[in-house]
Each structure stands twice: as structure tokens, then as C-alpha cells.
MDTraj code that builds the backbone (N, CA, C; nanometers):
import mdtraj as md
import numpy as np

residues = "UNK UNK UNK UNK UNK UNK UNK UNK UNK UNK UNK UNK UNK UNK UNK UNK UNK UNK UNK UNK UNK UNK UNK UNK UNK UNK UNK UNK UNK UNK UNK UNK UNK UNK UNK UNK UNK UNK UNK UNK UNK UNK UNK UNK UNK UNK UNK UNK UNK UNK UNK UNK UNK UNK UNK UNK UNK UNK UNK UNK UNK UNK UNK UNK UNK UNK UNK UNK UNK UNK UNK UNK UNK UNK UNK UNK UNK UNK UNK UNK UNK UNK UNK UNK UNK UNK UNK UNK UNK UNK UNK UNK UNK UNK UNK UNK UNK UNK UNK UNK UNK UNK UNK UNK UNK UNK UNK UNK UNK UNK UNK UNK UNK UNK UNK UNK UNK UNK UNK UNK UNK UNK UNK UNK UNK UNK UNK UNK UNK UNK UNK UNK UNK UNK UNK UNK UNK UNK UNK UNK UNK UNK UNK UNK UNK UNK UNK UNK UNK UNK UNK UNK UNK UNK UNK UNK UNK UNK UNK UNK UNK UNK UNK UNK UNK UNK UNK UNK UNK UNK UNK UNK UNK UNK UNK UNK UNK UNK UNK UNK UNK UNK UNK UNK UNK UNK UNK UNK UNK UNK UNK UNK UNK UNK UNK UNK UNK UNK UNK UNK UNK UNK UNK UNK UNK UNK UNK UNK UNK UNK UNK UNK UNK UNK UNK UNK UNK UNK UNK UNK".split()
xyz = np.array([
    [9.8482, 12.0954, 8.6757],
    [9.9444, 12.0834, 8.5717],
    [9.8994, 12.1219, 8.4740],
    [9.7898, 12.1938, 8.4719],
    [9.7255, 12.2828, 8.3217],
    [9.8393, 12.3858, 8.2936],
    [9.9223, 12.4850, 8.3733],
    [9.9950, 12.5630, 8.3661],
    [10.1405, 12.5224, 8.3109],
    [10.1443, 12.3723, 8.2778],
    [10.2936, 12.3368, 8.2470],
    [10.3105, 12.2772, 8.1126],
    [10.2069, 12.2749, 8.0504],
    [10.2141, 12.2001, 7.9361],
    [10.1472, 12.0956, 7.9120],
    [10.0550, 12.0419, 7.9940],
    [9.9984, 11.9106, 7.9541],
    [9.8845, 11.9334, 7.9086],
    [9.8112, 12.0621, 7.9297],
    [9.6622, 12.0639, 7.8242],
    [9.6924, 12.0887, 7.6836],
    [9.8293, 12.1614, 7.6719],
    [9.8822, 12.1766, 7.5458],
    [9.9212, 12.0500, 7.4502],
    [9.9792, 11.9384, 7.5347],
    [10.0209, 11.8329, 7.4648],
    [9.9045, 11.6962, 7.4739],
    [9.7923, 11.7444, 7.5038],
    [9.6638, 11.6489, 7.4997],
    [9.5348, 11.6866, 7.4716],
    [9.5410, 11.8236, 7.4353],
    [9.3928, 11.8798, 7.4351],
    [9.3747, 11.8306, 7.2459],
    [9.4452, 11.8401, 7.1464],
    [9.4287, 11.7715, 7.0281],
    [9.3611, 11.6271, 7.0035],
    [9.4133, 11.5167, 7.1102],
    [9.3343, 11.4071, 7.1040],
    [9.2266, 11.3769, 7.2219],
    [9.2238, 11.4593, 7.3182],
    [9.1364, 11.4234, 7.3998],
    [9.0499, 11.5394, 7.4530],
    [8.9417, 11.5307, 7.4851],
    [8.8498, 11.6302, 7.5473],
    [8.8993, 11.6364, 7.6674],
    [8.9518, 11.7379, 7.7276],
    [9.0107, 11.7555, 7.9075],
    [8.9021, 11.8721, 7.9657],
    [8.8737, 11.8325, 8.0791],
    [8.7930, 11.8938, 8.1845],
    [8.8594, 11.8998, 8.2921],
    [8.8970, 12.0403, 8.3125],
    [9.0112, 12.1122, 8.4126],
    [8.9077, 12.1096, 8.5462],
    [8.9600, 12.0822, 8.6434],
    [8.8857, 12.1033, 8.7548],
    [8.9514, 12.1645, 8.8629],
    [8.8988, 12.2802, 8.9077],
    [8.9512, 12.3247, 9.0629],
    [8.8912, 12.2607, 9.1778],
    [9.0050, 12.2217, 9.2216],
    [8.9462, 12.1423, 9.3757],
    [8.8856, 12.2428, 9.4611],
    [8.8197, 12.1815, 9.5404],
    [8.7240, 12.2623, 9.6370],
    [8.8469, 12.3081, 9.7323],
    [8.8203, 12.4531, 9.7506],
    [8.9563, 12.4723, 9.8331],
    [9.0329, 12.5678, 9.7728],
    [9.0422, 12.5698, 9.6078],
    [9.1245, 12.6269, 9.5314],
    [9.0742, 12.6850, 9.4216],
    [9.1479, 12.7400, 9.3690],
    [9.1254, 12.8300, 9.2500],
    [8.9843, 12.9009, 9.2645],
    [8.8587, 12.8713, 9.1512],
    [8.7393, 12.9482, 9.1687],
    [8.6204, 12.8489, 9.2092],
    [8.6516, 12.7551, 9.2665],
    [8.5581, 12.6662, 9.3260],
    [8.5557, 12.7138, 9.5201],
    [8.4579, 12.6569, 9.5521],
    [8.4223, 12.7189, 9.6861],
    [8.5149, 12.6948, 9.7521],
    [8.5352, 12.7642, 9.8667],
    [8.6653, 12.7528, 9.9715],
    [8.6247, 12.7253, 10.1294],
    [8.5228, 12.6204, 10.1483],
    [8.4918, 12.6430, 10.2967],
    [8.5860, 12.6003, 10.4055],
    [8.5769, 12.6378, 10.5213],
    [8.6945, 12.6312, 10.6557],
    [8.6347, 12.5076, 10.7416],
    [8.5685, 12.4450, 10.7223],
    [8.5420, 12.3028, 10.7949],
    [8.5936, 12.1880, 10.7115],
    [8.7129, 12.1356, 10.8102],
    [8.7679, 12.0108, 10.7187],
    [8.7056, 11.8970, 10.7392],
    [8.5702, 11.8704, 10.7602],
    [8.4850, 11.7747, 10.7426],
    [8.4532, 11.7634, 10.5736],
    [8.4610, 11.8941, 10.5228],
    [8.4202, 11.9263, 10.3762],
    [8.5445, 11.9209, 10.3153],
    [8.6200, 11.8232, 10.3492],
    [8.7276, 11.7776, 10.2431],
    [8.7735, 11.6234, 10.2816],
    [8.6441, 11.6142, 10.3480],
    [8.6863, 11.4445, 10.3197],
    [8.6645, 11.3792, 10.1985],
    [8.6942, 11.2356, 10.2106],
    [8.7351, 11.1837, 10.0696],
    [8.5650, 11.1885, 9.9675],
    [8.4471, 11.1517, 10.0600],
    [8.3298, 11.1249, 9.9917],
    [8.3067, 11.2726, 9.9063],
    [8.2767, 11.3811, 10.0109],
    [8.2708, 11.4780, 9.9483],
    [8.3412, 11.5774, 9.8138],
    [8.4716, 11.5188, 9.8466],
    [8.5388, 11.5365, 9.6991],
    [8.5399, 11.4436, 9.5793],
    [8.4712, 11.3435, 9.6314],
    [8.4595, 11.2395, 9.5042],
    [8.3260, 11.2855, 9.4416],
    [8.2333, 11.3439, 9.5483],
    [8.0781, 11.4094, 9.4836],
    [8.0981, 11.5425, 9.3879],
    [8.1973, 11.5758, 9.4202],
    [8.2513, 11.7137, 9.3185],
    [8.2714, 11.6773, 9.1819],
    [8.3322, 11.5715, 9.1957],
    [8.3564, 11.5240, 9.0528],
    [8.2569, 11.4646, 8.9530],
    [8.1964, 11.3657, 9.0420],
    [8.0533, 11.3163, 9.0064],
    [7.9578, 11.4102, 8.9499],
    [7.9423, 11.5361, 9.0221],
    [7.8564, 11.6511, 8.9788],
    [7.8843, 11.7025, 8.8658],
    [8.0383, 11.7053, 8.8436],
    [8.0458, 11.7629, 8.7129],
    [8.0827, 11.6821, 8.5900],
    [8.0851, 11.5397, 8.6190],
    [8.0202, 11.4651, 8.4815],
    [7.9142, 11.4582, 8.4763],
    [7.8167, 11.4766, 8.5766],
    [7.6783, 11.4770, 8.5548],
    [7.6430, 11.5887, 8.4834],
    [7.7045, 11.7256, 8.5216],
    [7.6430, 11.8097, 8.4388],
    [7.7026, 11.8346, 8.2770],
    [7.7692, 11.7367, 8.2872],
    [7.8745, 11.7427, 8.1094],
    [7.7848, 11.6093, 8.0718],
    [7.7195, 11.5514, 8.1511],
    [7.6812, 11.4205, 8.0568],
    [7.7515, 11.2939, 8.0233],
    [7.8484, 11.2906, 8.1340],
    [7.9558, 11.1824, 8.0960],
    [7.9451, 11.0871, 8.1929],
    [7.9169, 10.9842, 8.1600],
    [7.9475, 10.8561, 8.2516],
    [8.0353, 10.8216, 8.2846],
    [8.1331, 10.8106, 8.2424],
    [8.2603, 10.7286, 8.3050],
    [8.3687, 10.8340, 8.2259],
    [8.4916, 10.8511, 8.2730],
    [8.6290, 10.9049, 8.2169],
    [8.7677, 10.8741, 8.2338],
    [8.8366, 10.8907, 8.2123],
    [8.9636, 10.8480, 8.2354],
    [8.9975, 10.9879, 8.3637],
    [9.0879, 10.9666, 8.4258],
    [9.0971, 11.0568, 8.5382],
    [9.2639, 11.0918, 8.5733],
    [9.3287, 11.1945, 8.5594],
    [9.4938, 11.2560, 8.6250],
    [9.4955, 11.3453, 8.6836],
    [9.5485, 11.3268, 8.7743],
    [9.5742, 11.4279, 8.9098],
    [9.7438, 11.3884, 8.9490],
    [9.7691, 11.5032, 8.9851],
    [9.9086, 11.4925, 9.0777],
    [9.9095, 11.5334, 9.2232],
    [10.0017, 11.4819, 9.2999],
    [9.9795, 11.5286, 9.4529],
    [9.8731, 11.5131, 9.5042],
    [9.7476, 11.6011, 9.5479],
    [9.6598, 11.6224, 9.5890],
    [9.5570, 11.5435, 9.5089],
    [9.5913, 11.6418, 9.3640],
    [9.4673, 11.5447, 9.2522],
    [9.5029, 11.4275, 9.2293],
    [9.6053, 11.3445, 9.2823],
    [9.5890, 11.1984, 9.2537],
    [9.5510, 11.1339, 9.3693],
    [9.5310, 11.2032, 9.5135],
    [9.4472, 11.1543, 9.6037],
    [9.2857, 11.1223, 9.5870],
    [9.2629, 11.3064, 9.5192],
    [9.1372, 11.3219, 9.4703],
    [9.0984, 11.1643, 9.3862],
    [9.1853, 11.1579, 9.3261],
    [9.1657, 11.0194, 9.1967],
    [9.1275, 10.8816, 9.2981],
    [9.2292, 10.8867, 9.4265],
    [9.1928, 10.7941, 9.4962],
    [9.0477, 10.7967, 9.5719],
    [9.0036, 10.9079, 9.5826],
    [8.8683, 10.9529, 9.6588],
    [8.7197, 10.8777, 9.5490],
    [8.7537, 10.8833, 9.4447],
    [8.6894, 10.8610, 9.3505],
    [8.6921, 10.7021, 9.3161],
    [8.7884, 10.6747, 9.3134],
    [8.8198, 10.4907, 9.3291],
    [8.7313, 10.4339, 9.4262],
    [8.7510, 10.5171, 9.5553],
    [8.6509, 10.4832, 9.7015],
    [8.5208, 10.4945, 9.6913],
    [8.4663, 10.5989, 9.6434],
    [8.3204, 10.6398, 9.6490],
    [8.2551, 10.6269, 9.5285],
    [8.3186, 10.6460, 9.4059],
    [8.2433, 10.6498, 9.2604],
    [8.3375, 10.5744, 9.1818],
    [8.3704, 10.4508, 9.1737],
    [8.4307, 10.3826, 9.0839],
    [8.3889, 10.3552, 8.9817],
    [8.2492, 10.3396, 8.9450],
    [8.1610, 10.3254, 8.8293],
    [8.2033, 10.4322, 8.7381],
    [8.2594, 10.5541, 8.7977],
    [8.2889, 10.6821, 8.6966],
    [8.4140, 10.6719, 8.6084],
    [8.5049, 10.5991, 8.6412],
    [8.6775, 10.5969, 8.6035],
    [8.6472, 10.4586, 8.5042],
    [8.7001, 10.5027, 8.3751],
    [8.7448, 10.4430, 8.2984],
    [8.9178, 10.3824, 8.3755],
    [8.9937, 10.4741, 8.3838],
    [9.1235, 10.4756, 8.4114],
    [9.1604, 10.5681, 8.5117],
    [9.3050, 10.5505, 8.5993],
    [9.3600, 10.6488, 8.6587],
    [9.4831, 10.6490, 8.6853],
    [9.5170, 10.8012, 8.6495],
    [9.6861, 10.8133, 8.6310],
    [9.6938, 10.9144, 8.7674],
    [9.7853, 10.8917, 8.8532],
    [9.8016, 10.9595, 8.9814],
    [9.9722, 11.0148, 8.9860],
    [10.0368, 11.0973, 8.9934],
    [10.1317, 11.1242, 8.9972],
    [10.1762, 11.1912, 9.1482],
    [10.2804, 11.1123, 9.2323],
    [10.3158, 11.1952, 9.3383],
    [10.2272, 11.1862, 9.4329],
    [10.1791, 11.0380, 9.4425],
    [10.0276, 11.0315, 9.5361],
    [10.0119, 10.8777, 9.5852],
    [10.0308, 10.8632, 9.6724],
    [10.0309, 10.7179, 9.7746],
    [9.8911, 10.6954, 9.8677],
    [9.8758, 10.6323, 9.9549],
    [9.8128, 10.6041, 10.0087],
    [9.8375, 10.6729, 10.1561],
    [9.9548, 10.6608, 10.1771],
    [10.0346, 10.7303, 10.3100],
    [10.0360, 10.9070, 10.2941],
    [10.0130, 10.9508, 10.4085],
    [9.9724, 11.1146, 10.4082],
    [10.1351, 11.1550, 10.4730],
    [10.1802, 11.0780, 10.5315],
    [10.2674, 11.1728, 10.6427],
    [10.3850, 11.2527, 10.5983],
    [10.4173, 11.2094, 10.4952],
    [10.5635, 11.3240, 10.4507],
    [10.4881, 11.4806, 10.4089],
    [10.3592, 11.4064, 10.3126],
    [10.3156, 11.5440, 10.2841],
    [10.2524, 11.6076, 10.3594],
    [10.1923, 11.5268, 10.4621],
    [10.1215, 11.6265, 10.5995],
    [10.2703, 11.6988, 10.6547],
    [10.3096, 11.6450, 10.7169],
    [10.4653, 11.7059, 10.8151],
    [10.4948, 11.8329, 10.7367],
    [10.5421, 11.8174, 10.5919],
    [10.5550, 11.9290, 10.5549],
    [10.4972, 12.0411, 10.5166],
    [10.3875, 12.0250, 10.4695],
    [10.2846, 12.0807, 10.4135],
    [10.2096, 12.1670, 10.5627],
    [10.2117, 12.1059, 10.6926],
    [10.1751, 12.1841, 10.7874],
    [10.2741, 12.2816, 10.8262],
    [10.3913, 12.2469, 10.8319],
    [10.5215, 12.3202, 10.8819],
    [10.4947, 12.4777, 10.7676],
    [10.4592, 12.4203, 10.6608],
    [10.4816, 12.5409, 10.5414],
    [10.3424, 12.5859, 10.5747],
    [10.2215, 12.5664, 10.5825],
    [10.0847, 12.6676, 10.5770],
    [10.0953, 12.7107, 10.7422],
    [10.1711, 12.6748, 10.8429],
    [10.1121, 12.7442, 10.9740],
    [10.2624, 12.8367, 10.9907],
    [10.3751, 12.8614, 10.8579],
    [10.4599, 12.9386, 10.9023],
    [10.3941, 13.1190, 10.9003],
    [10.2995, 13.1082, 10.8806],
    [10.2669, 13.2796, 10.8511],
    [10.1211, 13.3114, 10.8809],
    [10.1007, 13.4309, 10.8784],
    [9.9407, 13.4862, 10.9033],
    [9.8783, 13.4833, 10.7714],
    [9.9751, 13.5196, 10.7332],
    [9.9114, 13.5620, 10.5463],
    [9.9717, 13.4484, 10.4170],
    [9.8863, 13.4739, 10.3236],
    [9.9099, 13.3907, 10.2284],
    [10.0525, 13.4217, 10.1628],
    [10.0781, 13.5449, 10.1864],
    [10.2248, 13.5815, 10.1074],
    [10.3459, 13.5403, 10.2350],
    [10.3350, 13.5456, 10.3688],
    [10.4381, 13.4836, 10.4314],
    [10.4640, 13.3738, 10.4282],
    [10.3427, 13.2742, 10.3876],
    [10.3116, 13.1099, 10.3484],
    [10.4223, 13.1033, 10.2355],
    [10.3834, 13.1688, 10.1367],
    [10.4534, 13.1850, 10.0221],
    [10.6243, 13.1684, 10.0429],
    [10.6189, 13.3104, 10.1036],
    [10.7762, 13.2995, 10.1239],
    [10.8690, 13.1787, 10.1874],
    [10.7675, 13.1643, 10.2998],
    [10.8498, 13.0013, 10.3619],
    [10.8465, 12.8789, 10.2493],
    [10.7624, 12.8898, 10.1714],
    [10.7440, 12.7630, 10.0901],
    [10.8614, 12.8054, 9.9876],
    [10.9121, 12.9074, 9.9365],
    [11.0259, 12.9093, 9.8633],
    [11.1413, 12.9110, 9.9210],
    [11.1331, 12.9239, 10.0680],
    [11.2565, 12.8895, 10.1406],
    [11.2568, 12.7148, 10.1364],
    [11.1678, 12.6661, 10.1282],
    [11.1905, 12.4952, 10.1451],
    [11.2050, 12.4511, 10.0122],
    [11.1186, 12.4833, 9.9198],
    [11.1249, 12.4058, 9.8034],
    [11.1596, 12.4866, 9.6821],
    [11.2078, 12.6021, 9.7186],
    [11.2624, 12.6777, 9.5779],
    [11.1765, 12.7685, 9.5425],
    [11.2256, 12.8733, 9.4721],
    [11.1208, 12.9874, 9.3973],
    [11.0319, 12.9348, 9.3118],
    [10.9077, 12.9606, 9.3334],
    [10.7957, 12.9401, 9.2552],
    [10.7823, 13.0462, 9.1157],
    [10.7551, 12.9710, 9.0107],
    [10.7545, 13.0720, 8.8986],
    [10.6132, 13.1013, 8.8648],
    [10.5939, 13.2275, 8.7783],
    [10.4762, 13.2634, 8.7545],
    [10.4493, 13.1715, 8.6245],
    [10.2964, 13.1292, 8.5987],
    [10.1864, 13.1776, 8.7003],
    [10.1136, 13.0874, 8.8115],
    [10.2296, 13.0114, 8.8443],
    [10.1916, 12.9276, 8.9781],
    [10.1659, 13.0176, 9.0786],
    [10.3186, 13.1491, 9.1031],
    [10.3224, 13.2223, 9.2100],
    [10.1749, 13.2677, 9.2048],
    [10.1339, 13.3332, 9.0943],
    [10.0002, 13.4432, 9.1474],
    [9.8628, 13.3205, 9.1641],
    [9.8618, 13.2117, 9.1280],
    [9.7780, 13.1104, 9.1596],
    [9.7712, 13.0696, 9.2915],
    [9.8954, 13.0816, 9.3803],
    [9.9008, 13.0327, 9.4664],
    [9.8818, 13.1742, 9.5632],
    [9.9062, 13.2586, 9.5730],
    [9.8597, 13.3759, 9.6100],
    [9.6891, 13.4199, 9.6362],
    [9.6297, 13.3726, 9.5542],
    [9.4988, 13.3812, 9.5472],
    [9.4367, 13.2749, 9.6343],
    [9.4605, 13.1889, 9.6961],
    [9.4658, 13.0894, 9.7983],
    [9.3600, 13.1356, 9.9149],
    [9.3075, 13.0990, 9.9839],
    [9.2236, 13.1453, 10.0921],
    [9.2913, 13.0533, 10.2031],
    [9.4082, 13.1234, 10.2921],
    [9.4478, 13.0433, 10.3825],
    [9.3949, 12.9564, 10.4744],
    [9.2891, 12.9903, 10.5179],
    [9.1701, 12.9290, 10.6115],
    [9.1191, 12.7752, 10.5340],
    [9.0940, 12.8075, 10.4217],
    [9.0806, 12.6786, 10.3478],
    [9.1939, 12.5877, 10.3029],
    [9.2828, 12.6313, 10.2848],
    [9.4133, 12.5528, 10.2659],
    [9.4472, 12.4695, 10.4469],
    [9.4168, 12.5302, 10.5373],
    [9.4688, 12.4645, 10.7016],
    [9.2966, 12.3764, 10.6879],
    [9.2143, 12.4245, 10.6064],
    [9.1327, 12.2930, 10.6511],
    [9.1487, 12.1626, 10.5683],
    [9.1770, 12.1965, 10.4528],
    [9.2020, 12.0808, 10.3616],
    [9.3239, 12.0197, 10.4111],
    [9.4396, 12.0438, 10.5051],
    [9.5324, 11.9798, 10.5353],
    [9.5076, 11.9330, 10.6961],
    [9.4005, 11.9355, 10.7446],
    [9.3777, 11.8878, 10.8954],
    [9.3993, 11.7328, 10.8596],
    [9.4667, 11.6910, 10.9731],
    [9.5173, 11.5615, 10.9993],
    [9.4115, 11.4215, 10.9610],
    [9.2600, 11.4932, 11.0030],
    [9.1532, 11.4042, 11.0031],
    [9.1238, 11.3724, 10.8550],
    [9.1858, 11.4699, 10.7654],
    [9.1309, 11.4696, 10.6079],
    [9.2520, 11.3997, 10.5724],
    [9.3924, 11.3940, 10.5949],
    [9.5012, 11.3377, 10.4975],
    [9.5320, 11.1977, 10.5449],
    [9.4928, 11.1796, 10.6629],
    [9.5336, 11.0297, 10.7246],
    [9.3909, 10.9163, 10.6752],
    [9.4126, 10.8944, 10.5460],
    [9.3348, 10.8143, 10.4943],
    [9.4214, 10.6984, 10.4505],
    [9.5059, 10.6392, 10.4889],
    [9.5686, 10.5195, 10.4292],
    [9.4964, 10.4019, 10.4391],
    [9.4434, 10.3821, 10.5404],
    [9.4156, 10.2132, 10.5223],
    [9.2884, 10.2333, 10.4351],
    [9.1742, 10.3320, 10.4315],
    [9.0503, 10.3579, 10.3590],
    [9.1566, 10.3301, 10.1928],
    [9.2374, 10.4181, 10.1807],
    [9.2853, 10.4013, 10.0031],
    [9.3283, 10.2766, 9.9803],
    [9.4129, 10.2167, 10.0570],
    [9.5110, 10.1175, 10.0372],
    [9.3823, 9.9761, 10.0097],
    [9.2603, 9.9713, 10.0824],
    [9.1965, 9.8636, 10.0769],
    [9.1178, 9.8894, 9.9968],
    [9.0908, 10.0099, 9.9048],
    [8.9833, 10.0142, 9.7768],
    [9.0822, 10.0200, 9.6513],
    [9.2141, 10.0829, 9.6797],
    [9.3236, 10.0556, 9.5700],
    [9.3258, 9.9107, 9.5457],
    [9.3881, 9.8300, 9.6518],
    [9.4702, 9.6889, 9.6281],
    [9.3351, 9.6206, 9.5408],
    [9.2215, 9.6575, 9.5095],
    [9.0849, 9.5657, 9.4446],
    [9.0799, 9.6554, 9.3231],
    [9.1329, 9.7825, 9.2681],
    [9.0902, 9.8643, 9.1690],
    [9.1497, 9.8079, 9.0808],
    [9.1064, 9.7366, 8.9614],
    [9.1444, 9.6657, 8.8506],
    [9.1507, 9.7170, 8.7251],
    [9.1105, 9.8611, 8.7217],
    [9.1026, 9.9204, 8.5782],
    [9.2384, 9.9641, 8.5514],
    [9.2958, 9.9862, 8.4547],
    [9.4039, 10.0372, 8.3973],
    [9.4498, 10.1571, 8.4864],
    [9.5832, 10.1744, 8.5196],
    [9.6160, 10.2614, 8.6163],
    [9.7679, 10.2977, 8.5899],
    [9.7830, 10.4190, 8.5988],
    [9.9639, 10.4770, 8.5660],
    [9.9664, 10.5122, 8.7013],
    [10.0940, 10.4978, 8.7657],
    [10.1416, 10.5949, 8.8677],
    [10.2804, 10.6213, 8.8619],
    [10.3256, 10.7389, 8.8984],
    [10.4888, 10.7946, 8.8570],
    [10.5087, 10.9022, 9.0092],
    [10.6376, 10.8870, 9.0264],
    [10.6804, 10.9952, 9.1234],
    [10.8472, 11.0039, 9.1409],
    [10.9066, 11.0798, 9.1527],
    [11.0544, 11.1468, 9.1531],
    [11.1012, 11.0217, 9.2588],
    [11.2054, 10.9867, 9.2361],
    [11.2905, 10.8814, 9.3043],
    [11.3335, 10.9577, 9.4489],
    [11.3511, 11.1030, 9.4438],
    [11.3964, 11.1487, 9.5632],
    [11.2982, 11.2025, 9.6481],
    [11.1491, 11.1750, 9.5832],
    [11.0201, 11.2216, 9.6741],
    [11.0087, 11.1417, 9.7942],
    [10.9825, 11.1853, 9.9211],
    [10.9517, 11.1258, 10.0579],
    [10.8162, 11.0154, 10.0183],
    [10.7826, 11.0509, 9.9307],
    [10.6495, 10.9292, 9.8786],
    [10.6859, 10.8269, 9.8196],
    [10.7922, 10.8333, 9.7249],
    [10.8480, 10.7391, 9.6593],
    [10.8044, 10.5986, 9.6901],
    [10.8428, 10.5450, 9.8097],
    [10.8559, 10.4120, 9.8412],
    [10.7110, 10.3490, 9.8688],
    [10.6249, 10.4616, 9.9404],
    [10.4848, 10.4512, 9.9634],
    [10.4185, 10.4091, 9.8107],
    [10.4561, 10.5264, 9.7089],
    [10.3843, 10.4828, 9.5727],
    [10.4105, 10.3739, 9.5023],
    [10.5388, 10.3298, 9.4815],
    [10.6345, 10.2125, 9.4569],
    [10.5371, 10.0796, 9.4957],
    [10.5464, 10.0721, 9.6017],
    [10.4479, 9.9894, 9.7209],
    [10.3040, 9.9481, 9.6731],
    [10.2792, 10.0670, 9.6489],
    [10.0985, 10.0662, 9.6141],
    [10.0976, 10.0527, 9.4865],
    [10.1565, 10.0956, 9.3713],
    [10.1688, 10.0077, 9.2589],
    [10.1953, 9.8889, 9.2240],
    [10.2812, 9.8219, 9.3151],
    [10.3245, 9.7115, 9.2689],
    [10.2071, 9.5730, 9.3171],
    [10.1297, 9.6469, 9.4334],
    [9.9919, 9.5633, 9.4710],
    [9.8748, 9.6006, 9.4101],
    [9.8940, 9.6641, 9.3365],
    [9.7309, 9.6790, 9.2403],
    [9.7650, 9.5783, 9.1366],
    [9.6421, 9.5256, 9.0896],
    [9.5904, 9.4227, 8.9921],
    [9.6369, 9.4712, 8.8634],
    [9.6228, 9.6184, 8.8249],
    [9.6957, 9.6556, 8.6801],
    [9.7355, 9.7955, 8.6634],
    [9.8282, 9.7877, 8.7453],
    [9.8614, 9.9361, 8.7745],
    [10.0420, 9.9108, 8.6962],
    [10.0719, 10.0169, 8.6771],
    [10.2198, 10.0299, 8.6356],
    [10.2671, 10.1531, 8.6651],
    [10.4255, 10.1570, 8.6785],
    [10.4705, 10.3027, 8.7888],
    [10.5946, 10.3214, 8.6886],
    [10.6121, 10.4371, 8.7031],
    [10.7259, 10.5256, 8.6092],
    [10.7792, 10.5863, 8.7124],
    [10.9284, 10.5742, 8.7425],
    [11.0127, 10.6665, 8.8243],
    [11.0904, 10.7750, 8.7285],
    [11.0869, 10.8738, 8.8086],
    [11.1459, 11.0081, 8.7594],
    [11.2788, 11.0186, 8.8255],
    [11.3724, 10.9839, 8.7815],
    [11.5169, 11.0085, 8.8458],
    [11.5501, 11.1186, 8.8722],
    [11.6305, 11.1166, 9.0287],
    [11.7020, 11.2302, 9.0720],
    [11.6020, 11.3414, 9.1157],
    [11.4806, 11.3328, 9.1191],
    [11.4074, 11.4703, 9.1565],
    [11.2878, 11.4419, 9.2795],
    [11.2513, 11.5603, 9.3435],
    [11.1852, 11.5256, 9.4288],
    [11.0595, 11.5515, 9.4123],
    [10.9195, 11.5807, 9.4877],
    [10.7978, 11.5727, 9.4609],
    [10.7627, 11.7024, 9.3654],
    [10.8470, 11.8171, 9.4045],
    [10.7842, 11.9192, 9.3175],
    [10.9258, 11.9429, 9.1946],
    [10.9888, 11.8906, 9.2015],
    [11.0890, 11.8504, 9.0757],
    [10.9983, 11.7461, 8.9411],
    [10.9225, 11.6755, 9.0418],
    [10.8669, 11.5597, 8.9316],
    [10.7416, 11.6309, 8.8568],
    [10.6654, 11.6994, 8.9473],
    [10.5526, 11.7964, 8.8937],
    [10.5944, 11.8823, 8.7596],
    [10.7517, 11.8990, 8.7546],
    [10.7875, 12.0030, 8.6503],
    [10.8307, 11.9659, 8.5517],
    [10.8624, 11.8109, 8.5609],
    [10.9248, 11.7067, 8.4358],
    [10.8455, 11.6805, 8.3575],
    [10.7426, 11.7790, 8.2984],
    [10.6353, 11.7356, 8.2160],
    [10.6808, 11.6881, 8.0763],
    [10.8036, 11.6850, 8.0693],
    [10.8648, 11.6634, 7.9242],
    [10.8798, 11.5282, 7.9472],
    [10.9121, 11.4413, 8.0603],
    [10.9277, 11.3163, 8.0617],
    [10.8187, 11.2426, 8.0518],
    [10.7288, 11.3245, 8.1393],
    [10.5777, 11.2194, 8.1901],
    [10.5226, 11.2051, 8.0632],
    [10.5119, 11.2996, 7.9827],
    [10.3822, 11.3266, 7.8888],
    [10.3771, 11.2211, 7.7926],
    [10.4992, 11.1731, 7.7353],
    [10.5124, 11.0620, 7.6337],
    [10.4516, 10.9385, 7.6972],
    [10.4971, 10.9363, 7.8524],
    [10.4324, 10.8065, 7.9064],
    [10.2799, 10.8228, 7.9246],
    [10.2608, 10.9381, 7.9784],
    [10.0892, 10.9454, 7.9685],
    [10.0195, 10.9272, 7.8351],
    [10.0647, 10.9648, 7.7187],
    [10.0068, 10.9452, 7.6275],
    [10.0079, 10.8017, 7.5428],
    [10.1278, 10.7468, 7.5754],
    [10.1068, 10.5679, 7.5532],
    [10.0313, 10.5229, 7.6572],
    [10.0194, 10.5381, 7.7761],
    [9.8751, 10.5010, 7.8507],
    [9.7901, 10.4802, 7.8215],
    [9.7737, 10.6405, 7.7707],
    [9.5945, 10.6774, 7.7239],
    [9.5623, 10.5965, 7.5766],
    [9.6711, 10.5784, 7.5118],
    [9.6604, 10.4954, 7.3718],
    [9.6324, 10.3768, 7.3891],
    [9.6950, 10.3272, 7.4945],
    [9.6760, 10.1770, 7.5514],
    [9.5127, 10.1067, 7.5862],
    [9.4319, 10.2234, 7.6682],
    [9.3459, 10.1719, 7.7322],
    [9.2197, 10.2521, 7.6752],
])
top = md.Topology()
chain = top.add_chain()
for i, resn in enumerate(residues, 1):
    res = top.add_residue(resn, chain, resSeq=i)
    for name in ("N", "CA", "C"):
        top.add_atom(name, md.element.get_by_symbol(name[0]), res)
traj = md.Trajectory(xyz[None], top)
């Protein structure tokens, strides 16, 4: 979300730590699916906080970024002050099916992008260049079914997570019902519905989401 105005909207009031998740950006891109399990991803967040001398933080992520937040809830609960997760719920099946179809559609990252745009619409710059910089084998590893199918694990930890939580999703997102159900069952969560947009559409609706994020952070 850093490329869509979120950083500009929040940087005056908060210290922002922008993370390239493993397998993406300038972070390491291992090809073994086991390297993308919840605990290793949680340890990445802990390592960054340790390096910066930060004991606990507010966490925000969208889609995969939201699920990495669930990893931290599961394996490093004490490092969180609050959680903001957009387009992310315990169930991975809708995301898995669509993602696998896209990422198995070509032998090169350019071919995969072409399929992605056929399914989801044109990817604007600079998101397009960022996508093309990915390692396709690393993306395959991170989307392995054994990695994404963490529903029972996430459910068991999120249902006990009592720190302030904000969750949001587009009403046309295949994950919508799962996210709503999860937020309703959590002890201290609020949910925001973004009307008539799908997973990608909600990601782009920063003008709608940012005021709610600011209000939530001010309250916690």
C-alpha cells in the first residue's frame, strides 16, 4: 500500500516501518515453501523490530500483508499493540485458487502479468514494475497449498486476540464473508465494508480506508 498514498497520509503522525515481505522486493527470495510458513514470516517482523529497538508496534497489512499480521498474532503476540488487516481472513481457498491459476499461467513473470491483467484488469505503474521485479519461483513457493492453508491455526489465535483490531474488505471480494465472520467473533475487532469493490478494488480505495485507519489509530 506504500505506492497508493498510505505513506503520505500517515507519515506526519507516525513512524512508519515499510517491510518487503520475504519473497518480494529487496528481501530474500527462497524457493522452499517451508520458508514461507507462519513462524519464519513472524520472525522476520521480530528481527526488524529488534534491529530498530522497538518492543511493540501497531501492525497494518493488506491481503498477504494482513495474513503476515496473523502470523505475528500467532507467534509473537507480545510485539503487537494493535492490528489492521485488509482483505485478509483465516480462509485461504479463494485467494489460493485465483492466485494459483494466475501464477501457473506462464513460464516468465511477463507472461504471468499478462494473465493477471486479463483476470484483474490493467496494473498501473509503479505497481507494474514492482510486480515484474518478482522471482517467479519464489512466488510459487509462497503460494504452495501447505503454506496458505492455515485456517484452523489462524482461527484459534485470532479468536483469542483481544488487542484492538480493524479489519476491512470489499463487499465483492470472495474473502468478504470470511473476513466479516472473523471480525464478529474476535473480542476487540471492528469491521469496515467497502461497498461494491472486489479484492483488488478495495486495495485501491485508499481515500475511503485512510480516514478509518486514522480514526482507529487515534483511538488506540
